[in-house]
KOLDO-376737 format. One record per residue (C-alpha): z, x, y negated. Coordinates in Angstrom, 1 decimal. Last residue first. Example, Ala and Ser with C-alpha at 12.3 -4.5 7.8 and 13.67 -1.06 7.14 Angstrom:
% residues 2
       pz       px       py
      7.1     13.7      1.1
      7.8     12.3      4.5
% end
This chain:
% residues 330
       pz       px       py
     -8.8     12.7      4.3
     -7.9      9.2      5.0
     -6.5      8.0      8.4
     -2.9      7.6      7.1
     -0.7      6.7     10.0
      1.7      3.9      9.2
      4.8      5.2     11.0
      7.2      2.8     12.7
     10.7      1.5     13.3
     13.0      3.8     11.3
     16.7      2.9     11.5
     17.6      3.7      7.9
     21.4      3.6      7.3
     21.9      3.9     11.0
     20.8      7.5     11.0
     19.6      9.2     14.2
     18.8      6.0     16.1
     15.4      4.8     14.9
     13.4      7.9     15.2
     11.5     10.6     13.2
     10.8     13.6     15.3
     12.5     16.9     16.2
     13.6     15.4     19.5
     17.2     15.8     18.5
     16.6     13.6     15.4
     15.0     14.5     12.1
     16.9     14.9      8.9
     15.5     12.7      6.1
     15.5     14.0      2.6
     14.8     10.9      0.6
     13.1     11.2     -2.7
     14.1      8.4     -5.1
     12.3      5.9     -7.3
     15.5      4.2     -8.7
     18.0      1.6     -7.9
     19.6      3.5     -5.0
     16.1      3.4     -3.3
     14.2      0.7     -5.3
     11.0      2.6     -4.8
     10.3      5.2     -2.2
      9.5      8.9     -1.8
      9.6     10.7      1.5
     10.7     14.2      2.5
     10.9     14.9      6.2
     13.3     17.5      7.5
     13.6     19.3     10.8
     14.0     22.7      9.1
     11.2     24.2     11.1
      9.2     21.0     11.1
      9.2     20.8      7.2
      7.3     17.7      6.2
      6.3     16.7      2.7
      5.2     13.7      0.7
      5.9     10.8      3.0
      5.6      7.4      1.3
      8.5      5.1      1.9
      8.9      1.7      3.5
     11.6     -1.0      3.6
     11.6     -4.1      5.7
     12.6     -7.8      5.7
     10.4     -9.7      8.2
      8.8    -12.9      6.8
      5.8    -11.8      4.8
      3.7    -11.5      7.9
      6.1    -11.5     10.8
      7.1     -8.3     12.7
      7.7     -9.3     16.3
      4.8     -7.1     17.6
      6.5     -4.1     16.3
      9.2     -4.5     18.9
     12.5     -2.7     18.2
     14.1     -4.6     15.3
     17.4     -3.0     14.4
     17.3     -3.7     10.7
     16.0     -7.2     11.4
     18.8     -9.3      9.8
     19.0     -7.0      6.9
     16.3     -4.4      6.9
     13.7     -3.0      9.3
     12.3      0.5      8.8
      9.0      1.9      7.6
      7.3      5.3      7.2
      4.1      5.7      5.2
      1.8      8.6      5.9
      0.4     10.7      3.1
      2.2     13.9      4.3
      2.5     13.7      8.1
      4.9     11.8     10.3
      6.3     13.1     13.6
      6.9     10.2     15.9
      9.7      8.4     17.7
      8.7      5.9     16.6
      5.8      3.4     16.8
      2.3      4.2     15.4
      0.5      1.7     13.2
     -2.9      2.4     11.6
     -3.6      3.1      8.0
     -6.6      3.3      5.6
     -8.3      0.3      7.1
    -12.1      0.0      6.6
    -13.0     -3.6      7.5
     -9.4     -4.8      7.2
     -7.8     -7.2      9.7
     -6.6     -4.5     12.1
     -3.6     -6.5     13.4
     -1.1     -3.7     13.0
     -2.5     -2.5      9.7
     -2.5     -6.0      8.1
      1.0     -6.6      9.7
      2.4     -3.5      7.9
      0.6     -4.6      4.7
      2.5     -7.9      4.6
      5.7     -6.7      6.2
      6.3     -4.5      3.1
      6.8     -7.6      0.9
      5.3     -8.0     -2.6
      1.9     -7.2     -1.2
     -1.2     -5.2     -1.9
     -4.2     -5.0      0.4
     -5.4     -1.7      1.8
     -8.7     -0.2      2.9
    -11.3     -2.9      2.2
     -9.4     -4.1     -0.8
     -9.7     -0.7     -2.5
     -7.7      2.5     -2.3
     -8.1      4.6     -5.4
     -4.8      6.5     -5.8
     -3.8      3.9     -8.4
     -4.1      1.2     -5.8
     -2.0      3.2     -3.3
      0.7      3.9     -5.9
      0.9      0.3     -7.0
      1.2     -1.1     -3.5
      4.0      1.4     -2.6
      5.9      0.4     -5.7
      5.2     -3.3     -5.1
      6.9     -2.9     -1.7
     10.0     -1.2     -3.2
     10.4     -3.7     -6.0
     13.3     -5.9     -5.0
     13.0     -9.0     -7.2
     15.4    -11.3     -5.3
     17.8     -8.5     -5.2
     18.3     -8.5     -8.9
     17.9     -5.5    -11.2
     14.3     -6.3    -12.0
     15.3     -9.8    -12.9
     17.4     -8.5    -15.8
     14.5     -6.5    -17.2
     12.2     -9.5    -17.1
      9.7    -10.0    -14.3
      6.0     -9.8    -14.9
      4.1    -10.7    -11.7
      0.4    -10.4    -10.9
      0.8     -8.4     -7.7
      0.0     -5.0     -9.3
      2.1     -6.2    -12.3
      5.2     -5.8    -10.3
      4.7     -2.0    -10.3
      4.5     -1.9    -14.1
      7.7     -3.9    -14.3
      9.5     -1.0    -12.5
      8.5      1.6    -15.1
      9.5     -0.5    -18.1
     12.8     -1.4    -16.5
     13.6      2.2    -15.6
     12.9      3.4    -19.1
     15.1      0.7    -20.7
     17.9      1.5    -18.3
     18.9     -1.0    -15.6
     16.4      0.4    -13.0
     18.2      3.8    -13.3
     21.5      2.5    -11.8
     22.7     -1.0    -11.7
     22.2     -4.1     -9.5
     24.2     -2.9     -6.5
     26.9     -0.4     -7.4
     25.6      3.1     -7.9
     26.4      6.0     -5.6
     27.3      9.7     -5.6
     28.4     10.9     -2.2
     31.6     13.0     -1.6
     33.6      9.8     -1.1
     31.4      8.7      1.7
     28.9      5.9      1.1
     30.0      2.3      1.6
     29.0      0.8      4.9
     25.4     -0.5      5.2
     24.3     -4.1      4.6
     21.1     -2.9      3.1
     23.0     -1.6      0.0
     20.3     -3.2     -2.1
     21.3     -6.6     -0.8
     18.4     -8.2      0.9
     15.4     -9.4     -1.1
     12.6     -7.8      0.8
     11.8    -11.1      2.4
      9.7    -12.2     -0.6
      9.4    -15.6     -2.3
     10.0    -14.3     -5.9
     12.9    -16.0     -7.5
     12.1    -18.9     -9.7
     11.8    -18.4    -13.5
     13.9    -21.0    -15.3
     16.8    -18.8    -16.0
     14.6    -15.9    -17.1
     12.7    -18.2    -19.5
     16.1    -19.3    -21.0
     16.8    -15.7    -21.7
     19.2    -13.6    -19.5
     21.9    -11.8    -21.4
     21.2     -8.1    -21.9
     22.8     -5.9    -19.3
     26.3     -4.7    -19.9
     28.1     -1.6    -21.2
     24.7      0.1    -21.4
     24.0      2.7    -18.7
     23.9      6.4    -19.4
     21.8      7.6    -16.5
     23.2     10.2    -14.1
     19.9     12.1    -13.5
     20.9     12.0     -9.8
     21.2     14.5     -7.1
     22.8     14.5     -3.7
     22.8     10.7     -3.4
     24.3     10.4      0.1
     23.4      8.4      3.2
     25.5      9.5      6.1
     24.8      9.2      9.9
     25.8     12.8     10.6
     22.2     13.6     11.2
     21.8     13.1      7.5
     19.9     10.8      5.2
     20.0     12.7      1.9
     19.1     10.9     -1.3
     17.4     12.7     -4.3
     16.9     11.4     -7.8
     14.0     13.1     -9.7
     14.4     11.7    -13.2
     12.4      8.4    -12.9
      9.3     10.1    -14.3
      9.7     12.8    -11.6
      9.6     10.2     -8.8
      6.5      8.7    -10.4
      4.7     12.0    -10.5
      5.6     12.6     -6.8
      4.2      9.2     -5.8
      1.0     10.0     -7.8
      0.6     13.4     -6.2
      1.2     12.2     -2.6
     -1.3      9.3     -2.9
     -3.8     11.6     -4.7
     -3.6     14.1     -1.8
     -4.4     11.4      0.8
     -7.3     10.1     -1.3
     -8.6     13.7     -1.6
     -8.1     15.8     -4.7
    -11.3     17.2     -6.2
     -9.8     17.5     -9.7
     -6.0     17.4     -9.5
     -4.5     14.1    -10.3
     -4.1     12.2    -13.6
     -2.7      8.7    -13.3
     -5.0      6.0    -14.8
     -3.2      3.3    -16.7
     -5.5      0.5    -17.9
     -3.5     -2.4    -16.5
     -4.4     -6.0    -16.8
     -2.2     -8.0    -14.4
     -3.2     -7.8    -10.7
     -4.7    -10.8     -9.0
     -2.7    -11.7     -5.9
     -4.6    -11.3     -2.7
     -5.2    -14.0     -0.1
     -6.3    -12.4      3.2
     -9.3    -10.3      4.3
    -10.4     -9.8      0.7
    -13.4    -11.7     -0.7
    -17.0    -10.8      0.0
    -19.1    -10.7     -3.1
    -22.6    -12.1     -2.5
    -25.2     -9.8     -3.9
    -27.3     -9.3     -0.8
    -27.0    -12.9      0.3
    -28.2    -14.0     -3.1
    -31.2    -11.7     -2.9
    -32.2    -13.2      0.5
    -31.7    -16.7     -0.8
    -33.9    -16.0     -3.8
    -36.6    -14.5     -1.5
    -36.5    -17.6      0.8
    -36.8    -19.9     -2.2
    -39.7    -17.9     -3.6
    -41.5    -18.0     -0.3
    -41.0    -21.7      0.0
    -42.3    -22.3     -3.5
    -45.4    -20.0     -2.8
    -46.1    -22.0      0.4
    -45.7    -25.3     -1.4
    -48.3    -24.1     -4.0
    -50.8    -22.6     -1.5
    -51.9    -26.0     -0.2
    -52.9    -27.2     -3.6
    -54.8    -23.9     -4.2
    -56.7    -24.5     -1.0
    -55.9    -22.5      2.0
    -58.3    -20.2      3.8
    -58.7    -20.0      7.6
    -59.4    -16.5      8.8
    -63.0    -16.2     10.0
    -63.4    -14.8     13.5
    -64.1    -11.1     13.6
    -60.7    -10.1     15.1
    -60.9     -6.4     15.6
    -63.1     -5.8     12.6
    -61.1     -8.1     10.3
    -57.8     -6.4     11.3
    -59.2     -3.0     10.3
    -60.2     -0.6     13.0
    -58.2      2.5     13.6
    -59.9      5.6     12.4
    -62.4      7.1     14.6
    -62.0     10.7     15.8
    -65.2     12.7     15.8
    -65.8     14.2     19.2
    -64.9     17.8     19.4
    -67.9     20.2     19.3
    -68.3     21.8     22.7
    -67.5     25.5     22.5
    -70.3     27.9     23.0
% end
């Protein structure tokens, strides 16, 4: 015969283990306790609902209901590429070749029919101060004139001077709360390459924990370099490097075009230019990247890689690449 297992006792209640009477509080004594508990609960709820601001001051975007259409199920990286490509097509699909022979040529342009002269600036335009951005260098970037076989536009004209170009470029400025006139869009003080990148990334769904907009490329480059964001979408890698679609490639401009040390980039003080990589062909040693304000349009740059088969800062002096912002999104 098997012994009957002993009946298991359930744990004793608190009052059984500690038989001494628990002190009772009078209704008058309970009131302050209830008030204290209510205050503590309110503070807890407030802490849970507190909105944490961005890691640095962020310009408030102008109202914008535009929602670019991307493929269902596209990842954030894919949305960045698709939206940049869509914008390039809207501008007419201009292509610029940065060759191993140190040339920079417009190999295709929609050849806009420009008006004989830009509209006269209004009194509001004359009073509007230039935007305090370092990306205000001459749009030729101080480079020698293109070869005779290259198509080119003189500084301040091109697609951005057309009614369509003005409308498209002003949208980008809205992401940092600015609304320049059509004349201002064509001026170097309102260079719009940084706001183009900012606009594309916001429209792709990146929030303020992943990326902060800026009217200067060096703003978001320093954000990534210094790791100030809680969930950064990008990290910095110096060249030479092989970029991937969805990465951002950057070069110094003007006085800092041959900058070598990434640590020397100043927040909002170092003139730069950055483009969004949309395709890489290692076999052909070509990277294709889309950028704003490239030959006064949104252009695709076909960048021939250096002897190492990677992007570097010496193959083409027109764009001495300095770094790759690695996209860590899917």
